[in-house]
N, C-alpha and C positions, 0 to 999 in steps of 0.2 A: 627524541621526539619533541615537537613543539605543540603544546596543548594550551587550552584556556586555563585561567587561574583557578576556577572552581572544580574542574574535572579531577576526580580522585582516583579513578581506575575502574575496575570491573567487579561485578559480583555475580555469583551463580544464584538465580532465583530459587532453585531447588534446594540447595544446601546452605546458602548464606556465605559460602567461602568467597574470600576476596582475592583479587588478582591485581597486579600492577598494570599500569596503563601500557607497558611494553608488551603485555600478553596479547597475542593476536586471536587465538582460538582456545576454547576449553580443552585441556589435554584428554578428556574423556568424551568429547563431542557434545557436551551438554550446552544449552543456551547460556549466554552471558548477558549482562545488562550494564550499561554505563552508569556510574554513580557520581554524585557531585556533593560538594560542601554547600548545601542549600542555605545554611545560615549566613554564609558570606555573600549571597546573592541578594542585592537590594534592587528590586524592579518595581516600578509603578506603571499604572495604565498611561499616565501622562508621558513618562519616558518612552514607552514603546510607541505611543501614538506619534511622538515627535521624530522618531527615527525613520529615515527613508527606507523603502523596500529595497532589498538587496541581500547579498550573502552574509553581511555582518550584523543584520538587525537582531538576531537572536543568539549572538556569540556567547552571552552569559550562560546559556543553557546547552551549549554544544561542546563536544570534546576538542575540536580543532578550530583554530581561528580561521577566518575567511580566506586569508592569504595562503593557507595551506590546503585549500580545497579547490578541486578542478571545476570551478563554477562555469556553467554554460547558460545561466539565466533561469534555472529552475526555481520554483516557488513564486510567491506573489501572484498566484493565479486568481482570476476573477471569481467572486462570489455573486452569482447572477440570480437576482430575484425572479421568480416564476409565478406571476399572479394568476395566469390561466390555470396552471396546475393546482395552485392553492384552492381556487374556486371549485375545480373538478373533484379535488380530494376532500373538500369541505372543512379546510383548516384555515387558520389566519394567514400564515405566510409559508412559502416554500422557497428555498434557496438551493441552487446547484453550484457546488464547488467544482469548477471546470478544470480538472487536472489534465485534460486533453491538450491544454495550451502550454504544457511543459515542453522542453526542447525536443524530446523524442516522442511527444504525444502521449505521455503516460505518467501516472503517479510514481512509477518505479524510479524516476529520475531523482527524486528526493533521497531515497535510501541508497541508490547506487552511487550517487555523488559522494556521500559520506563514506560509504564502504570502500570506494576506490581511493579516497583520501587516506583512509586508515592503512590500506595496502601500501601506498606510497610511503607513509610514515614508518611502516615496518620493513621498508627496503625490499618489497616484493618486485619482481620483474614480470610475472605472469599472473593474471587473475582468471578465475574460471567458475562456471556454474552450469546447472541444468535448468532449462527454461521452456515454457510453452511459446516464448517468443519475445514478449515485451521486455523482460529483464535482460535478455541477451542483447537486444538492440541498445538498451540503455547502458549496459556495462561496456559494450564496444565503443560507444560514443565517449563516455567518461574516461575509459582507459586510453583512448586515443589522445584525449586532451591532456592526460597526465603522463603520457609517454610510456605506457605499459602495454604489453601484449595481452590479448583476451582470447578465451577459449569457451565457446558456447556449445552445449550438447542439447540439441533441439529435436523433438519428435517429428516424424515425417508429416504429421497432421498439422503442423504449425502453418500459419499464413505465409503467403509469398512475400508480403510487404516486410514482415519482420526478418525473414531469412535474407531477403535482398539487402536490407539496411545493415544487418550485422556485417555482411561482407563489404558494403560500401564504406563503413567505418574502419575497415581494415581488420576486422575480427576473424579469428579462425573459427569455423563452424563445423561441427560433426553432426550430420543429420542421422538420427537413429530411427530405424523402422519401429513403428508402434506408437505408444502413448508416452506421457510424461514419466511414469514409473520406469519405462525402458530407458529413457534418456538419463534418468537419475542413476540407474544401475551402471550404464556405460560410463557416466561421469565418475562414479565412485571407484570403479575398476581402474580407470586411467589415473585418477588423482593419487591412488596408492603408489603409482610408479613415477609420479612427477613431483617436482618441488613447486607446484602452483599454489597460489593463495586462494582459498575457497571463499567465494562471495555468496554461497548458498544462504538463504534466509535462515536465521538463527544459528548457523555455523559461525557467522560473523555477527557481533552485536550491533554493528554500525548501520545495517540496513533499517532496522526499526528505529534506531536512534535518529537517522536522517528523516524518516517518515513522520516523526512526531511534530515537525514544524507545521504540518497540515492542520493539526488541532489548534496551534497558536493562531494561525491565520483565520480560521473559522470563528474562533471566539472573539478575536479582535475585530474581525469584519462585521460581526453582529453587535458591535458596540458593547461588548462584554456581557451580552445577554446569553444565557445558556439555552440552547435549543431543547425542545421536548424530545427530539430523537435525531440521531444521525444514522443514515442508512449507508452501509459500507459494503460494496461488492467484495466477495471473497476471491479477488484476483491476487492471491498471495496474502498469507495471514500476517506477515510482518507489518503491513500497512495498518491494519486494525489495531494490533498490539501497540504500535508506535503512537497512533492517535490517542489511545487510552492513556499512555504514559504522558504525552504532552498535556492532555487535559488535567491529569492528576497534578502535574507540576504547577500549572497555572492556579489550580485550586489551592494547593499547599502554600503557594507564595502569596495568597490572598488576592489574586487578580480576578478570580471568579468565585462564586459561592459553592458550586458543585460541579461534578463531572456529568456531561450529557449522556443519556442512555444511548448505547451503541447497539445497532442491529446488523448482524452478519447476514449478507444476502447471497443465496446460492440458487443453482438450478435444481429442480426436483430430481433430475437425472443424475446428480452427483452432490449429495447433501450430507456429508459426514458431520459437519459442524452442527447443523440443525438437528440431526438425529441425536447427537450427544446432548445438546442443550435440552431438548424436549424430554430426554430420558433422565436428566439430572446427573449425568456422568461428568467426572472431572476432566476427561479428555475423550476423544472420539476413537472409534474403531474404523479401520480403513473401509472405504466403500467398495463393495465387491466388484460391480460391473458399472463403471461410469458410462452414462449415455446422454450426452448433451452436445449441441453444436456450438455452445459458447466456450471457445477454447480456453479462455483464461479461468473459467470455473471448473474445468475438467481435471481436478486434482483429487484423486481418491484418498490420499493420505497427506493432507497439508501439514507442514512442519509447525512446531510450536503449539500443538493442540491444547496442552494444559494452560498455556498462557492466554490463548484465545478464549477458552471457556471462563477463565478468571476475569478477563476484561469484560465479557458480556455480563457476567453476574455482578461484578463489583459496580458496574455502571447502571445496573438495573435495566439492562436492555434485553436483547433476545436474538433469535435467529429465525430467518424466514427463507423458505424454499418455494420458488414458483416455476411454472412450466416454461419451457423454451419459447413456445408461441407467445406467451404473455410477455416474456422478456423482450423478444424481437418487436412485438407490437408497441411496447412501452418506449423503446428506442425511437421508433417512428413517430409516436405521439409527441414525445418531448421535442424532437426536431421540428415537427410541423406546427406545434403550438407555441414553442418558446424560442426556436432557432438554435438551440444548443445541440451539438452533434455528440451523442453518447456512443461509445463503443458497445458492441453486442454484450460482452460480459458486464460492462459498467452499468448497462440498463437494468440489471437485476436490482439495483437500488431503487429505480423508479417503479418497477414491477412489485417489489416488496412493499413500497409505500402505499400503492393502491390496495394491496392485499390486507394491510393493517390500518387503513385509513379510519375505519370506524372506531378504533381504539383511542383516537385523539379528538379533543374538543375543537370547537370552532375558532378558538384563539391560539391554537398550537402553532409552533414554529418547527418546521421540519427541514433538515439538510440532507440532500442527496449528493454523494460523492461520485462525480464522473471520473472514474479512474483511468479512462483511455479515450483517445479521440475516435470519433465515428469513422473517419477516413480510413482507419486501419481495417475496418470491416465493411467497406462500402459494397462489395460484391454480395456478401451474405445478407445485408440489409435490403439491397435491391431485389435479390431473389425472393426474400420473404414478401415484399410488396407485390411482386409479380405473381406469386402463388395465391395472393388474395385478389388478383385481377385488377391491381392498381397500376 
C-alpha cells in the first residue's frame, strides 16, 4: 500500500484495539477509524491558505496521497453567503456549503472517493453497498474511474435519477422491493456469498475519513472563525461523524480554537437520532415506521449511532426534527431567496435552522450543509409548489 507519512493505521473507537493499515474491515464488523501521528504534522493557517484547491491540499491529514485517489473534482465546493436568510433568521450571517456542486451532485462523493481508493489499495475488484440512491451513484462513478466493478442494492422507492445514473456509470444495480432496510438485508445476504469489498458506512472507515475534508473547507472558508452552529442533514451518518473528526483535528493542531456545534437534521417522520439525543441515550433505537417523502432521511436505523451521539454531545450541538412540509418549503425558500438549489433531504438543514433560530443571537454565524443538488429532486419540489397553488 502507498500511504501518507503520518497515517499510522486504524483503531476501533469502541475497544481501542489497533489495526495495521493493510486491514480493510474490522473482523467483528465494528467501526474503525483512521489514526495519524499528529505530532509529526506541522500545519499552519498560512500554509493551507497558500495551497491551491485540489486533491492534494489536505494530504497531511489523509491516509492516501492524491495520486492514489480516483479524483473527479470533488471538494472545494462554494461556501455561499446568504444575507436574506440571515435577515429572516435574525442572525448575523448564514452560509450554505453547497455540496450539490460535487461531481455526482452530492456530499457522498467525498467519502466514496476515499473509500474506493482504499478498496483499490486493498486489491479489491468489486465494491458494493446498499443505498437510498446517492451513495450508489457516487460509488458507481468512482468505481468506474478506478476500474472497479460496483454493485448497488437500491430500494424500489429510490428516485429515477439515481437509479438511471448508477447504470449510466456502468454499475450493477439490484432494485429491492420495499425500503432501505430491505435493500440492506438483500445486500448482507449477497455479500455473504461474494468476495465483494463493502463500502457501507462504518463498515469501511474511509467514508467518514473522506467526509472530514468538508469541515476543513468550512473552517478555512470562514477565515478560521468557528461558526455558532453547523446544521447537517442526516443523509447518512458518516458525513456528520466525519465533519466532527475534521473539526477536532483542526482544533487539536491549533488551527481553530474550538469545534463548532453540530446539529443533526431529520424529518419528524423518521427521527431516531433526535429521539435518542433528547432522551440522553448513548445511541438510538430503530425507528419503528418511517414516514417521510425525503428519501435520503428515510433511514430507520442509521449506522454509527453511538458515534453520531458522541459527535453531537462533544460539539455541544443537538438534533432537530421538522415536518416534511417545512423541509420542502425551506428548499423552495432557499432557492427563491438565495438561488441555491437544495435537495429535498438537504433542506432539512434550512428547516432546522428556522426551527432553532431563536436560540442564536443577532451576531451568530450559521452554516447550512447542502448535502445534495436540488436537480435530483426537481419533480418532488415542483409537486410541492403545485400543491400550494404556485
